[in-house]
MARSE-251705 format. One record per residue: residue number from 1; residue in one letter; x, z, y of N, C-alpha, C, CB in turn. Coordinates in pm, whole numbers. Each point is the difference from the previous one (the first is absolute). Glycine has a CB too. Example, Ala and Ser with C-alpha at 12.3 -4.5 7.8 and 13.67 -1.06 7.14 Angstrom:
BEGIN
ATOM     n   res    neast      nup   nnorth   caeast     caup   canorth    ceast      cup   cnorth   cbeast     cbup   cbnorth
ATOM     1     A     1319      780     -569      -89        0       119       90        0      120     -189      125      -117
ATOM     2     S      154     -197      222       82        6       119      -77       73      109      118     -215       -63
% end
This chain:
BEGIN
ATOM     n   res    neast      nup   nnorth   caeast     caup   canorth    ceast      cup   cnorth   cbeast     cbup   cbnorth
ATOM     1     M       83        0     -118      -83        0       118       88        0      125     -183      121      -125
ATOM     2     I      124     -168      233       68       -7       128      -76       84      102       89     -231       -53
ATOM     3     L      -14      307      133      -59       76       110       52      -59      129      -18      212      -140
ATOM     4     A      -72     -244      231       38      -50       132      -59       91      106       10     -238       -86
ATOM     5     N       76      306      159      -44       82       111        1      -85      126       88      212      -109
ATOM     6     A     -206     -243      159      -13      -79       123      -50       85      115      -44     -204      -138
ATOM     7     S       53      335      121      -43       93       106      122       47       78     -200       74      -138
ATOM     8     A      176        8      240      109       57        79       47      134      -56      -91     -117       201
ATOM     9     V       35      160     -313       40      128       -59      148       -6      -38     -236       40       -86
ATOM    10     G      313       53      139      143        6       -26       86      -58      110      -57      -13      -236
ATOM    11     M       -7      -46      337       76      -59       112       41      110       97     -125     -219       -25
ATOM    12     Q      240      200       89       44       96       101     -107       15      105      240      -59       -41
ATOM    13     P     -269      175       91       73      125       -17      -47       84     -119       34       -3       244
ATOM    14     K     -127      -46     -323      -53       78      -114       60      -49     -131     -214       40       126
ATOM    15     S      347      -54     -127       67      -57      -116        3       93     -121      137     -130       157
ATOM    16     D     -186      253     -141       -7       92      -114     -126      -22      -83      131      167       132
ATOM    17     Q     -222     -253      -85     -126      -24       -70       14     -115     -100     -126       84       200
ATOM    18     T       38      -81     -299       -4     -107       -99     -145      -22      -41      234       56       -83
ATOM    19     P     -274     -179       54     -140      -27       -32      -40       35     -144       11     -179       169
ATOM    20     I       86      212     -253      -30       25      -141      102       99      -55     -100     -232       -27
ATOM    21     S       57      311      -68       90      101       -56      111      -64      -84     -189      164         0
ATOM    22     K      300      -94       -9      112      -48       -80      -43      -16     -146      162      113       156
ATOM    23     E     -241      -20     -204      -47       -8      -139      -81     -127      -24       -5      251       -10
ATOM    24     A      -80     -287      103      -82     -121       -15       84     -127        3     -189      121       107
ATOM    25     L      305     -116      -42       87     -117         8       54      -43     -136       62       70       229
ATOM    26     R      -65       20     -325       50      -33      -135      -81     -113      -64       75      238       -27
ATOM    27     S     -193     -265       77      -86     -106       -55       37     -138       51     -182      167       -17
ATOM    28     Y      272     -175      114       30     -128        65      139      -51      -36     -152       65       187
ATOM    29     E      161     -195     -210      129      -63       -26       66      -45      129      -84      -75      -223
ATOM    30     L        3       37      322       51      -47       128      -76       67      112       65     -221      -101
ATOM    31     V        8      270      201      -62       64       116       51      -69      126      -21      224      -122
ATOM    32     F      -72     -274      201       31      -64       128      -54       89      111       -6     -234      -102
ATOM    33     D       87      257      204      -44       78       116       21      -85      124       57      220      -114
ATOM    34     A     -165     -254      183        9      -83       121       67       72      117     -204     -117       -76
ATOM    35     V      215      250       66       67       78       104      147      -40        5     -162      192       -32
ATOM    36     Y      216     -212      153      141      -36        12       80       98       86      -68     -235       -29
ATOM    37     T        3      337       83       72      107        68      -54      134      -49       40     -146       205
ATOM    38     P       30      213     -290      136      -27       -47        1     -109     -108       62      237        55
ATOM    39     R       55     -295      -77       13     -105      -101      -28       55     -139      169     -118       143
ATOM    40     N     -111      233     -173      -17       61      -132      -99      115       12      236      -66       -70
ATOM    41     T     -364       35       60     -106      100        19       -3       99     -116     -133     -168       130
ATOM    42     R       63      276     -110      -18       98      -108      -65      -67     -120      -22      186       168
ATOM    43     L      -75     -274     -144      -65      -72      -110      102      -78      -81     -211      -17       135
ATOM    44     L      299      -56      -69      101      -79       -71      103       88      -69      -33     -184       165
ATOM    45     Q       71      294     -102       94       93       -63      -57       56     -130       92       59       227
ATOM    46     E     -217      -14     -220      -62       59      -118      -27     -105     -107     -104      176       146
ATOM    47     A       70     -297     -106      -21     -108       -98      130      -32      -72     -186      -95       142
ATOM    48     T      295       93      -68      131      -22       -62       32      111     -100       79     -118       208
ATOM    49     E     -108      240     -170       28      115       -86      -76       -6     -133       41      135       205
ATOM    50     V     -160     -196     -204      -77       -9      -126       25     -133      -72     -174      149       100
ATOM    51     G      266     -230      -47       41     -121       -71      -69     -130       38       49      151      -179
ATOM    52     A     -125     -151      287      -68     -123        43       96      -88       80     -222      121         4
ATOM    53     T      196     -250       -5       67      -94        89      -65       14      136       58     -162      -190
ATOM    54     V       20      164      297      -56       20       133       34     -116       93       16      247       -32
ATOM    55     V     -108     -275      125       19     -101       103      -42       64      132      -40     -196      -162
ATOM    56     S      131      192      260      -29       66       127      -68      -94       99      197      148       -38
ATOM    57     G     -255      -88      140      -61      -77       107      100      -85       76     -171      176        18
ATOM    58     V      298     -137      -22      102      -79        67       12     -137      -67      125      210        65
ATOM    59     E     -138     -214     -197        4     -129       -69     -118      -87       41      119      107      -195
ATOM    60     M     -235      -47      214     -116      -74        49       30      -57      139     -157      148      -134
ATOM    61     F      220      -67      217       37      -41       135       93     -121       -5      -25      239        80
ATOM    62     V      124     -237     -170       93     -112       -18      -76     -125      -41      184      159       -63
ATOM    63     R     -272     -146      -36      -75     -115       -49      -90      -60      107        6       99      -229
ATOM    64     Q      -64      -13      314      -80      -51       111       86      -81       96     -155      198       -21
ATOM    65     A      274     -148       49       91      -71        91       40     -136      -57       86      221        84
ATOM    66     L      -62     -225     -215       37     -127       -63     -115     -101        9      153      123      -157
ATOM    67     G     -275      -74      135     -116      -88        10      -22      -50      142     -102      122      -189
ATOM    68     Q      120      -34      286      -16      -39       140      105     -101       41      -98      223        49
ATOM    69     F      220     -205      -94      106      -95        31      -38     -139      -48      172      184       -15
ATOM    70     K     -224     -191     -107      -39     -130       -56     -114      -63       80       73       78      -229
ATOM    71     L     -172        4      266     -113      -51        78       44      -54      136     -147      163      -116
ATOM    72     F      240      -94      181       41      -40       135      102     -112        2      -46      230        69
ATOM    73     T      130     -239     -174      109      -98         2      -16     -110     -104      147      179        83
ATOM    74     N     -238     -157     -178      -19      -91      -113      128      -10      -85     -168     -130       136
ATOM    75     G      250      233     -128      124        4       -78        8      131      -76      115     -148       166
ATOM    76     L      -13      159     -249       21      122       -77       91       95       77      -30     -128      -215
ATOM    77     A       -9      252      219       79      102        69      122       38      -82     -208       86       112
ATOM    78     P      312      -42      -47      117       52       -71      -34      139      -57      160     -132       152
ATOM    79     V     -202      135     -277      -57      121       -62       95      119        9     -129     -147      -154
ATOM    80     D      251      131      111       93      113        -1       25       54      141      108      -95      -205
ATOM    81     F      -95        5      300       21       40       139     -120       78       53      147     -201        34
ATOM    82     M     -266      147      -57     -123       65        49      -16      139      -63     -108     -226        31
ATOM    83     R      132      235     -161      -14      128       -69      102      101       56      -82     -119      -210
ATOM    84     R      206       76      230      104       89        51      -38       52      139      174     -124      -134
ATOM    85     I     -221       36      220      -38       40       137     -113      103       -3       70     -227        86
ATOM    86     V     -171      203     -167     -113       92        -7       44      135      -56     -158     -193       -30
ATOM    87     Y      235      191      -78       45      126       -61       93       79       93      -21     -107      -225
ATOM    88     E       93       39      312       82       72        98      -86       75      100      179     -172       -27
ATOM    89     Q     -299      122       55      -89       63        97      -88      109      -60        0     -213       123
ATOM    90     F      -28      202     -252      -87       99       -65       77       73     -105     -201     -140        43
% end
């Protein structure tokens, strides 16, 4: 199963919050958190601890930038460069 948190739960300044208990996370193979500040939310930390694959909101942010680049330029964005720039900021 996949869990996708698309809420603001866990976003700064309330980064100590999580939308689901650590125990419940054991049911999920993949956990995505749209929150990108902080990058490694409590939800993602606890999902990692129980063995789930995690995807952060920062990765969503990168993918959005890549899509926008293509829409505006009709070309392919330099993926590694874009990812590095975003990760340096978040």
